[in-house]
DSSP file (Angstrom, degrees, kcal/mol; ACC not computed):
  #  RESIDUE AA STRUCTURE BP1 BP2  ACC     N-H-->O    O-->H-N    N-H-->O    O-->H-N    TCO  KAPPA ALPHA  PHI   PSI    X-CA   Y-CA   Z-CA
    1    1 A M              0   0    0      0, 0.0     5,-0.0     0, 0.0     6,-0.0   0.000 360.0 360.0 360.0 125.7  218.4   73.5   43.8
    2    2 A P        -     0   0    0      0, 0.0     2,-0.3     0, 0.0     6,-0.1  -0.315 360.0-158.0 -69.1 154.2  218.6   75.0   47.3
    3    3 A T    >   -     0   0    0      4,-0.1     3,-1.8    -2,-0.0     2,-0.2  -0.918  53.6  -6.1-126.7 156.7  221.2   73.7   49.8
    4    4 A G  T 3  S-     0   0    0     -2,-0.3     0, 0.0     1,-0.3     0, 0.0  -0.429 132.0 -17.3  64.1-124.9  221.4   73.8   53.6
    5    5 A S  T 3  S+     0   0    0     -2,-0.2    -1,-0.3     2,-0.1     2,-0.0   0.273 101.7 127.1 -99.7  10.7  218.6   75.9   55.1
    6    6 A A    <   -     0   0    0     -3,-1.8     2,-0.4     1,-0.0    -2,-0.0  -0.328  51.1-140.6 -66.8 149.9  217.7   77.7   51.8
    7    7 A I        -     0   0    0     -6,-0.0     2,-0.3    -2,-0.0    -4,-0.1  -0.942   8.2-133.8-117.0 137.0  214.1   77.5   50.6
    8    8 A A        +     0   0    0     -2,-0.4     2,-0.3    -6,-0.1     0, 0.0  -0.644  29.9 174.9 -84.4 141.9  213.1   77.1   47.0
    9    9 A S        +     0   0    0     -2,-0.3     2,-0.3     0, 0.0    -2,-0.0  -0.949  14.9 109.8-142.1 165.8  210.4   79.4   45.6
   10   10 A G        -     0   0    0     -2,-0.3     3,-0.1     1,-0.0    -2,-0.0  -0.988  56.5 -45.2 162.0-161.6  208.8   80.1   42.3
   11   11 A G  S    S-     0   0    0     -2,-0.3    -1,-0.0     1,-0.2     0, 0.0   0.185  82.5 -33.3 -85.8-157.8  205.7   79.8   40.2
   12   12 A A        -     0   0    0      1,-0.1     2,-0.4    60,-0.0    -1,-0.2  -0.257  57.3-135.1 -64.6 149.2  203.3   76.9   39.6
   13   13 A V        -     0   0    0     -3,-0.1     2,-0.6     7,-0.0    -1,-0.1  -0.918   6.8-150.8-108.2 129.6  204.6   73.4   39.6
   14   14 A V        -     0   0    0     -2,-0.4     2,-0.5     5,-0.1     4,-0.1  -0.902  16.2-163.0-101.7 121.9  203.6   70.9   37.0
   15   15 A I        +     0   0    0     -2,-0.6     2,-0.0     2,-0.1    -2,-0.0  -0.887  48.4  19.7-108.3 132.0  203.6   67.4   38.3
   16   16 A G  S >  S+     0   0    0     -2,-0.5     3,-0.7     1,-0.0    -2,-0.0   0.014  89.6  63.4  96.9 154.0  203.7   64.3   36.1
   17   17 A G  T 3  S-     0   0    0      1,-0.2     3,-0.1    -2,-0.0    -2,-0.1   0.192  94.8-111.6  82.8 -19.3  204.5   63.7   32.5
   18   18 A G  T 3  S+     0   0    0      1,-0.2     2,-0.7    -4,-0.1    -1,-0.2   0.683  74.0 135.6  68.6  16.7  208.2   64.7   33.0
   19   19 A I    <   -     0   0    0     -3,-0.7    -1,-0.2    20,-0.1    20,-0.1  -0.876  48.6-144.7-104.9 115.7  207.7   67.9   30.9
   20   20 A S        -     0   0    0     -2,-0.7    20,-0.7    -3,-0.1     2,-0.1  -0.577  31.8-110.0 -72.5 135.3  209.3   71.0   32.4
   21   21 A P  E     -a   40   0A   0      0, 0.0     2,-0.7     0, 0.0    20,-0.2  -0.392  14.5-142.7 -73.1 144.3  207.0   74.0   31.5
   22   22 A T  E     -a   41   0A   0     18,-3.2    20,-2.4    -2,-0.1     2,-0.3  -0.931  27.0-135.7 -96.2 109.9  208.0   76.7   29.0
   23   23 A I  E     -a   42   0A   0     -2,-0.7     2,-0.9    18,-0.2    20,-0.2  -0.543   6.0-149.4 -76.8 127.0  206.7   79.9   30.6
   24   24 A L        -     0   0    0     18,-3.4    20,-0.5    -2,-0.3     2,-0.1  -0.843  28.7-137.3 -92.4 100.9  204.9   82.2   28.1
   25   25 A A    >   -     0   0    0     -2,-0.9     3,-0.7    18,-0.1     2,-0.1  -0.324   7.4-120.9 -71.7 135.6  205.7   85.5   29.8
   26   26 A A  T 3  S+     0   0    0      1,-0.2    29,-0.1    -2,-0.1    28,-0.1  -0.414  94.6  35.6 -64.7 145.2  203.1   88.2   30.1
   27   27 A G  T 3  S+     0   0    0     26,-0.3     2,-0.3     1,-0.3    27,-0.2   0.747  95.2 104.2  82.5  26.6  204.0   91.5   28.5
   28   28 A T    <   -     0   0    0     -3,-0.7    28,-1.2    25,-0.2    -1,-0.3  -0.969  47.2-169.4-136.5 153.3  205.9   90.1   25.5
   29   29 A T        +     0   0    0     -2,-0.3    29,-0.3    26,-0.2    26,-0.1   0.228  50.0 128.4-116.5   7.0  205.2   89.7   21.8
   30   30 A A        -     0   0    0     27,-0.1    -2,-0.1     1,-0.1     2,-0.0  -0.476  58.9-126.3 -68.0 128.6  208.3   87.5   21.2
   31   31 A P        -     0   0    0      0, 0.0     2,-0.3     0, 0.0    28,-0.2  -0.348  20.4-150.3 -70.3 156.6  207.4   84.3   19.4
   32   32 A V  E     -e   59   0B   0     26,-2.6    28,-3.0    -2,-0.0     2,-0.4  -0.919   3.0-144.4-125.0 155.0  208.5   81.0   20.9
   33   33 A T  E     -e   60   0B   0     -2,-0.3    28,-0.2    26,-0.2    26,-0.1  -0.977  17.6-121.7-125.3 133.5  209.3   77.7   19.1
   34   34 A A        -     0   0    0     26,-3.0     2,-0.1    -2,-0.4     4,-0.1  -0.304  27.1-126.1 -67.1 151.0  208.6   74.2   20.3
   35   35 A M        -     0   0    0      2,-0.2     4,-0.1     1,-0.1    -1,-0.1  -0.365  27.2-101.5 -90.9 175.2  211.4   71.8   20.7
   36   36 A A  S    S+     0   0    0     -2,-0.1     3,-0.1     2,-0.1    -1,-0.1   0.861 105.6  62.4 -67.0 -34.3  211.7   68.4   19.1
   37   37 A Q  S    S-     0   0    0      1,-0.2    -2,-0.2    29,-0.0    29,-0.1  -0.312 111.1 -65.3 -82.5 173.7  210.7   66.7   22.4
   38   38 A A        -     0   0    0     -4,-0.1     2,-0.3    29,-0.1    -1,-0.2  -0.312  55.6-158.2 -58.9 136.8  207.3   67.2   24.1
   39   39 A D        -     0   0    0     24,-0.2    29,-2.4    -4,-0.1     2,-0.5  -0.897  15.8-156.3-118.8 150.5  206.7   70.7   25.4
   40   40 A N  E     -ab  21  68A   0    -20,-0.7   -18,-3.2    -2,-0.3     2,-0.5  -0.938  14.7-161.3-123.4 105.2  204.4   72.1   28.1
   41   41 A F  E     -ab  22  69A   0     27,-2.8    29,-3.6    -2,-0.5     2,-0.4  -0.770   8.3-159.5 -89.2 126.2  203.7   75.8   27.4
   42   42 A S  E     -ab  23  70A   0    -20,-2.4   -18,-3.4    -2,-0.5     2,-0.4  -0.907  11.0-179.3-113.0 133.2  202.4   77.6   30.6
   43   43 A F  E     - b   0  71A   0     27,-2.6    29,-2.9    -2,-0.4     2,-0.7  -0.995  16.9-153.4-135.9 128.8  200.5   80.9   30.5
   44   44 A N  E  >  - b   0  72A   0    -20,-0.5     4,-1.6    -2,-0.4     3,-0.2  -0.885   4.6-167.3-105.5 111.7  199.1   82.9   33.4
   45   45 A V  H  > S+     0   0    0     27,-2.4     4,-2.4    -2,-0.7     5,-0.2   0.903  85.2  56.1 -66.3 -43.1  196.1   85.0   32.3
   46   46 A A  H  > S+     0   0    0     26,-0.6     4,-1.6     1,-0.2    -1,-0.2   0.853 106.0  52.0 -60.6 -34.9  196.0   87.2   35.4
   47   47 A D  H  > S+     0   0    0      2,-0.2     4,-0.9     1,-0.2    -1,-0.2   0.924 111.0  47.4 -64.4 -43.9  199.6   88.3   34.9
   48   48 A A  H  < S+     0   0    0     -4,-1.6     3,-0.4     1,-0.2    62,-0.4   0.885 111.4  50.2 -65.1 -40.2  198.8   89.3   31.3
   49   49 A K  H  < S+     0   0    0     -4,-2.4    61,-0.4     1,-0.2    -1,-0.2   0.821 108.4  54.5 -67.3 -32.4  195.7   91.2   32.3
   50   50 A A  H  < S+     0   0    0     -4,-1.6    -1,-0.2    -5,-0.2     2,-0.2   0.704  96.1  78.4 -76.9 -21.7  197.6   93.1   35.0
   51   51 A T     <  -     0   0    0     -4,-0.9    59,-1.6    -3,-0.4    60,-0.5  -0.575  65.3-149.7 -91.9 151.8  200.3   94.4   32.7
   52   52 A A  S    S+     0   0    0     58,-0.2     2,-0.1    -2,-0.2    -1,-0.1   0.589  72.2  97.6 -90.2 -12.2  200.1   97.3   30.3
   53   53 A A  S    S-     0   0    0      1,-0.1   -26,-0.3    57,-0.0   -25,-0.2  -0.485  88.5 -94.7 -77.0 148.6  202.6   95.8   27.9
   54   54 A D        -     0   0    0    -27,-0.2     2,-0.4    -2,-0.1    -1,-0.1  -0.307  32.7-165.6 -62.5 138.8  201.3   93.9   24.9
   55   55 A T  E     + f   0 115B   0     59,-0.6    61,-2.3   -28,-0.2     2,-0.3  -0.830  33.4 137.7-127.4  93.8  201.0   90.0   25.3
   56   56 A Q  E     + f   0 116B   0    -28,-1.2     2,-0.4    -2,-0.4    61,-0.2  -0.843  27.7 178.9-138.9  97.5  200.5   88.5   21.9
   57   57 A I  E     - f   0 117B   0     59,-2.1    61,-2.7    -2,-0.3     2,-0.5  -0.863  18.1-155.1-112.8 129.6  202.6   85.4   21.5
   58   58 A S  E     - f   0 118B   0     -2,-0.4   -26,-2.6   -29,-0.3     2,-0.6  -0.874   8.2-153.7 -98.7 133.4  203.0   83.0   18.6
   59   59 A I  E     -ef  32 119B   0     59,-3.3    61,-1.9    -2,-0.5     3,-0.5  -0.947  13.4-160.6-108.7 115.7  204.0   79.5   19.3
   60   60 A N  E     +e   33   0B   0    -28,-3.0   -26,-3.0    -2,-0.6    61,-0.1  -0.715  68.5  16.6 -94.6 142.2  205.7   77.9   16.3
   61   61 A G  S    S+     0   0    0     59,-0.4     2,-0.3    -2,-0.3    -1,-0.2   0.660  73.8 171.5  76.1  18.4  206.0   74.2   15.8
   62   62 A F        -     0   0    0     -3,-0.5     2,-0.7    58,-0.4    -1,-0.2  -0.461  21.7-151.0 -63.3 121.7  203.4   73.1   18.4
   63   63 A A    >>  -     0   0    0     -2,-0.3     4,-3.4     1,-0.1     3,-1.5  -0.859   5.9-158.8-102.3 109.0  202.9   69.4   17.9
   64   64 A V  T 34 S+     0   0    0     -2,-0.7    65,-0.3     1,-0.3    -1,-0.1   0.766  90.3  56.0 -57.8 -27.7  199.3   68.4   18.9
   65   65 A A  T 34 S+     0   0    0      1,-0.1    -1,-0.3    -3,-0.1   -27,-0.1   0.736 127.3  12.5 -77.7 -21.8  200.3   64.8   19.5
   66   66 A A  T <4 S+     0   0    0     -3,-1.5    -2,-0.2   -29,-0.1    -1,-0.1   0.693 106.5  82.9-125.6 -35.0  203.0   65.6   22.0
   67   67 A D     <  -     0   0    0     -4,-3.4    62,-0.5   -29,-0.2     2,-0.3  -0.303  54.3-158.7 -82.1 161.8  202.8   69.2   23.2
   68   68 A K  E     -bc  40 129A   0    -29,-2.4   -27,-2.8    60,-0.1     2,-0.5  -0.982   9.8-147.3-140.0 148.7  200.6   70.6   25.9
   69   69 A L  E     -bc  41 130A   0     60,-1.9    62,-2.6    -2,-0.3     2,-0.5  -0.977  11.0-165.1-118.0 124.6  199.3   74.0   26.8
   70   70 A T  E     -bc  42 131A   0    -29,-3.6   -27,-2.6    -2,-0.5     2,-0.5  -0.952   7.1-169.5-112.3 120.4  198.7   74.9   30.6
   71   71 A I  E     -bc  43 132A   0     60,-2.6    62,-2.4    -2,-0.5     2,-0.7  -0.953  11.2-153.5-113.7 123.4  196.5   78.0   31.2
   72   72 A D  E     +b   44   0A   0    -29,-2.9   -27,-2.4    -2,-0.5   -26,-0.6  -0.853  39.6 139.6 -95.9 111.1  196.2   79.4   34.7
   73   73 A S        -     0   0    0     -2,-0.7    16,-0.1     2,-0.2    -2,-0.0  -0.738  65.2 -82.3-140.3-171.6  192.9   81.3   34.8
   74   74 A V  S    S+     0   0    0     -2,-0.2     2,-0.5    15,-0.1    -1,-0.0   0.924 111.1  54.5 -63.5 -49.6  189.9   81.9   37.1
   75   75 A T  S    S-     0   0    0     -3,-0.0     2,-0.7     2,-0.0    -2,-0.2  -0.774  74.4-150.9 -95.4 124.3  188.1   78.7   36.4
   76   76 A A        +     0   0    0     -2,-0.5    57,-0.2    57,-0.2    -4,-0.1  -0.850  26.9 160.5 -97.1 118.6  189.9   75.4   36.8
   77   77 A L        -     0   0    0     55,-1.3     2,-0.2    -2,-0.7    56,-0.2   0.510  36.2-142.6-110.5  -8.7  188.7   72.7   34.5
   78   78 A G  E     -D  132   0A   0     54,-2.3    54,-2.7     2,-0.0     2,-0.6  -0.513  62.2  -0.6  78.3-150.3  191.6   70.3   34.6
   79   79 A A  E    S+D  131   0A   0     52,-0.2     2,-0.3    -2,-0.2    52,-0.2  -0.647  82.2 141.9 -82.9 116.9  192.7   68.5   31.4
   80   80 A V  E     -D  130   0A   0     50,-2.7    50,-2.1    -2,-0.6     2,-0.3  -0.877  55.0 -89.3-141.2 170.4  190.5   69.3   28.5
   81   81 A K  E >   -D  129   0A   0     -2,-0.3     3,-1.9    48,-0.2     4,-0.4  -0.671  40.4-117.2 -83.3 145.7  190.8   70.0   24.8
   82   82 A L  G >  S+     0   0    0     46,-2.0     3,-1.6    43,-0.5     4,-0.3   0.810 112.0  63.9 -56.3 -34.9  191.5   73.6   23.8
   83   83 A S  G >  S+     0   0    0     42,-1.0     3,-1.0     1,-0.3    -1,-0.3   0.761  90.7  68.4 -63.0 -22.6  188.2   73.9   21.9
   84   84 A T  G <  S+     0   0    0     -3,-1.9    -1,-0.3     1,-0.2    -2,-0.2   0.762  89.6  64.5 -64.3 -27.1  186.3   73.3   25.3
   85   85 A L  G X   +     0   0    0     -3,-1.6     3,-2.6    -4,-0.4     6,-0.3   0.622  67.5 122.3 -78.1 -13.2  187.6   76.7   26.6
   86   86 A N  T <  S+     0   0    0     -3,-1.0     6,-0.2    -4,-0.3     3,-0.1  -0.316  86.2   7.7 -57.4 118.7  185.7   78.8   24.0
   87   87 A G  T >  S+     0   0    0      4,-3.9     3,-0.6     1,-0.3     2,-0.5   0.276  96.8 122.7  92.3  -8.4  183.4   81.2   26.1
   88   88 A I  G X  S-     0   0    0     -3,-2.6     3,-1.8     3,-0.2    -1,-0.3  -0.749  88.9  -8.9 -89.5 131.4  184.8   80.3   29.5
   89   89 A D  G 3  S-     0   0    0     -2,-0.5    -1,-0.2     1,-0.3   -15,-0.1   0.792 128.8 -60.5  52.8  31.7  186.2   83.3   31.4
   90   90 A G  G <  S+     0   0    0     -3,-0.6     2,-0.3     1,-0.3    -1,-0.3   0.614  96.5 149.8  76.8  12.5  185.8   85.5   28.3
   91   91 A I    <   -     0   0    0     -3,-1.8    -4,-3.9    -6,-0.3     2,-0.5  -0.632  30.6-161.0 -83.4 134.6  188.2   83.3   26.3
   92   92 A A  E     -G  105   0B   0     13,-2.5    13,-3.1    -2,-0.3     2,-0.6  -0.972   1.5-163.1-115.1 121.0  187.7   83.0   22.5
   93   93 A V  E     -G  104   0B   0     -2,-0.5    11,-0.2    11,-0.2    -7,-0.1  -0.928  16.4-179.1-105.1 116.0  189.2   80.1   20.7
   94   94 A Q  E     -G  103   0B   0      9,-3.3     9,-2.7    -2,-0.6     2,-0.3  -0.930  19.0-153.8-126.0 108.6  189.3   80.9   17.0
   95   95 A P  E     -G  102   0B   0      0, 0.0     2,-0.8     0, 0.0     7,-0.2  -0.656  16.8-142.3 -76.7 137.7  190.6   78.6   14.2
   96   96 A N  E  >> -G  101   0B   0      5,-3.6     4,-2.7    -2,-0.3     5,-0.7  -0.873  12.5-168.8-102.4 104.8  191.7   80.6   11.2
   97   97 A G  T  45S+     0   0    0     -2,-0.8    -1,-0.1     1,-0.2     5,-0.0   0.688  84.0  52.6 -67.9 -18.9  190.8   78.7    8.1
   98   98 A I  T  45S+     0   0    0      1,-0.1    -1,-0.2     3,-0.1    -2,-0.0   0.914 122.0  25.9 -80.0 -48.0  192.9   80.9    5.9
   99   99 A T  T  45S-     0   0    0      2,-0.1    -2,-0.2    24,-0.0    22,-0.2   0.680  98.6-126.8 -90.6 -18.2  196.2   80.7    7.7
  100  100 A G  T  <5 +     0   0    0     -4,-2.7     2,-0.2     1,-0.3    -3,-0.2   0.695  68.2 124.7  76.2  21.8  195.6   77.3    9.4
  101  101 A D  E   < -G   96   0B   0     -5,-0.7    -5,-3.6    20,-0.2     2,-0.4  -0.662  57.4-133.0-106.6 164.1  196.4   78.8   12.8
  102  102 A T  E     -GH  95 119B   0     17,-1.6    17,-3.0    -7,-0.2     2,-0.5  -0.985  17.9-158.3-116.3 130.2  194.4   78.8   16.1
  103  103 A I  E     -GH  94 118B   0     -9,-2.7    -9,-3.3    -2,-0.4     2,-0.6  -0.926   2.8-161.8-109.1 131.1  194.1   82.1   18.0
  104  104 A I  E     -GH  93 117B   0     13,-3.2    13,-1.9    -2,-0.5     2,-0.5  -0.962   9.9-164.5-110.8 112.7  193.3   82.1   21.7
  105  105 A N  E     -GH  92 116B   0    -13,-3.1   -13,-2.5    -2,-0.6    11,-0.2  -0.879  13.3-177.3-105.0 127.6  192.0   85.5   22.8
  106  106 A F  E     -     0   0B   0      9,-3.1     2,-0.3    -2,-0.5    10,-0.1   0.219  47.0-107.2-106.1  11.4  192.0   86.2   26.6
  107  107 A G  E     -     0   0B   0      8,-0.4     8,-2.6   -15,-0.1    -1,-0.4  -0.758  59.6 -33.6  96.8-145.1  190.4   89.7   26.5
  108  108 A T  E     - H   0 114B   0     -2,-0.3     2,-0.1     6,-0.2     5,-0.0  -0.803  47.5-130.1-121.3 158.3  192.3   92.9   27.1
  109  109 A N    >   -     0   0    0      4,-2.4     3,-1.7    -2,-0.3   -60,-0.2  -0.156  49.3 -78.0 -88.9-171.9  195.2   93.9   29.3
  110  110 A A  T 3  S+     0   0    0    -59,-1.6   -58,-0.2   -61,-0.4   -60,-0.1   0.682 133.3  49.9 -63.1 -18.9  195.4   96.9   31.7
  111  111 A N  T 3  S-     0   0    0    -60,-0.5    -1,-0.3     2,-0.1   -59,-0.1   0.412 120.2-106.6-100.4  -1.4  196.0   99.2   28.7
  112  112 A G  S <  S+     0   0    0     -3,-1.7    -2,-0.1     1,-0.3   -60,-0.1   0.517  75.5 135.8  87.3   5.7  193.1   97.9   26.7
  113  113 A D        -     0   0    0    -61,-0.1    -4,-2.4     1,-0.1    -1,-0.3  -0.611  61.5 -98.1 -87.9 148.4  195.2   95.9   24.2
  114  114 A P  E     - H   0 108B   0      0, 0.0   -59,-0.6     0, 0.0     2,-0.5  -0.301  26.4-145.9 -65.3 146.5  194.3   92.3   23.2
  115  115 A I  E     +f   55   0B   0     -8,-2.6    -9,-3.1   -61,-0.1    -8,-0.4  -0.966  34.8 157.9-111.4 118.5  195.9   89.4   25.0
  116  116 A S  E     -fH  56 105B   0    -61,-2.3   -59,-2.1    -2,-0.5     2,-0.4  -0.981  35.1-156.4-145.4 154.7  196.4   86.4   22.6
  117  117 A L  E     -fH  57 104B   0    -13,-1.9   -13,-3.2    -2,-0.3     2,-0.5  -0.982  17.4-157.7-121.5 139.7  198.3   83.2   21.9
  118  118 A T  E     -fH  58 103B   0    -61,-2.7   -59,-3.3    -2,-0.4     2,-1.1  -0.972   8.2-153.9-121.5 119.4  198.6   81.9   18.4
  119  119 A L  E >   -fH  59 102B   0    -17,-3.0     3,-1.7    -2,-0.5   -17,-1.6  -0.783  25.6-142.3 -90.1  99.5  199.3   78.3   17.7
  120  120 A V  T 3  S+     0   0    0    -61,-1.9   -58,-0.4    -2,-1.1   -59,-0.4  -0.413  79.4   8.1 -67.5 128.3  200.9   78.5   14.3
  121  121 A G  T 3  S+     0   0    0     -2,-0.2     2,-0.8     1,-0.2    -1,-0.3   0.515  94.5 120.0  81.6   5.0  200.0   75.7   11.9
  122  122 A V    <   +     0   0    0     -3,-1.7    -1,-0.2     1,-0.2    -3,-0.2  -0.879  31.8 172.1-104.6 102.7  197.3   74.2   14.3
  123  123 A A        +     0   0    0     -2,-0.8    -1,-0.2     1,-0.2   -22,-0.1   0.723  64.2  51.9 -85.8 -22.9  194.1   74.4   12.4
  124  124 A D    >   -     0   0    0    -24,-0.1     3,-1.8     1,-0.1     4,-0.3  -0.908  56.8-169.8-122.7 107.8  191.9   72.4   14.8
  125  125 A P  G >  S+     0   0    0      0, 0.0     3,-1.2     0, 0.0   -42,-1.0   0.699  84.0  74.2 -68.8 -15.2  191.8   73.4   18.5
  126  126 A A  G 3  S+     0   0    0      1,-0.2   -42,-0.0   -44,-0.2    -2,-0.0   0.650  93.4  55.4 -71.2 -11.4  189.9   70.2   19.3
  127  127 A L  G <  S+     0   0    0     -3,-1.8     2,-0.4   -46,-0.1    -1,-0.2   0.568  85.2 100.7 -91.6 -10.5  193.2   68.4   18.8
  128  128 A V    <   -     0   0    0     -3,-1.2   -46,-2.0    -4,-0.3     2,-0.4  -0.646  67.9-138.8 -86.6 125.5  195.2   70.5   21.4
  129  129 A N  E     +cD  68  81A   0    -62,-0.5   -60,-1.9    -2,-0.4     2,-0.3  -0.691  33.0 175.4 -80.1 131.5  195.8   69.0   24.8
  130  130 A E  E     -cD  69  80A   0    -50,-2.1   -50,-2.7    -2,-0.4     2,-0.5  -0.988  27.6-154.1-141.9 143.6  195.3   71.7   27.5
  131  131 A S  E     -cD  70  79A   0    -62,-2.6   -60,-2.6    -2,-0.3     2,-0.8  -0.987  11.2-159.9-120.5 122.5  195.2   71.9   31.2
  132  132 A F  E      cD  71  78A   0    -54,-2.7   -54,-2.3    -2,-0.5   -55,-1.3  -0.868 360.0 360.0-106.3 104.8  193.1   74.7   32.6
  133  133 A I              0   0    0    -62,-2.4   -61,-0.3    -2,-0.8   -57,-0.2   0.418 360.0 360.0-110.7 360.0  194.3   75.4   36.2
């Protein structure tokens, strides 16, 4: 928190719900794990497309009843279900019936590598609360 005449700066701000975002950083393949309380996972597509480093992140423990996914992309749709995004801005939302996971593919990065998020254990993308900003 800034003091005196200091100015705070940073990325997007999520207002409401009391959930601080967990930033899914572009250029990483490190998995993340949801906490016991409600989580808001935030992902910036433009950042991932601009980097040459791989962005393929698995989210473990995503709870469809409590957790939220915020995707910053070209088209702002507001609060929708994840399944609604299939085909928008080149996004492919693919449930994997064999593994029980949902894969969200955002196209390729600057190096031609795929950009994806995997919701481990989430078989139905229609259950996922998502905000497309």
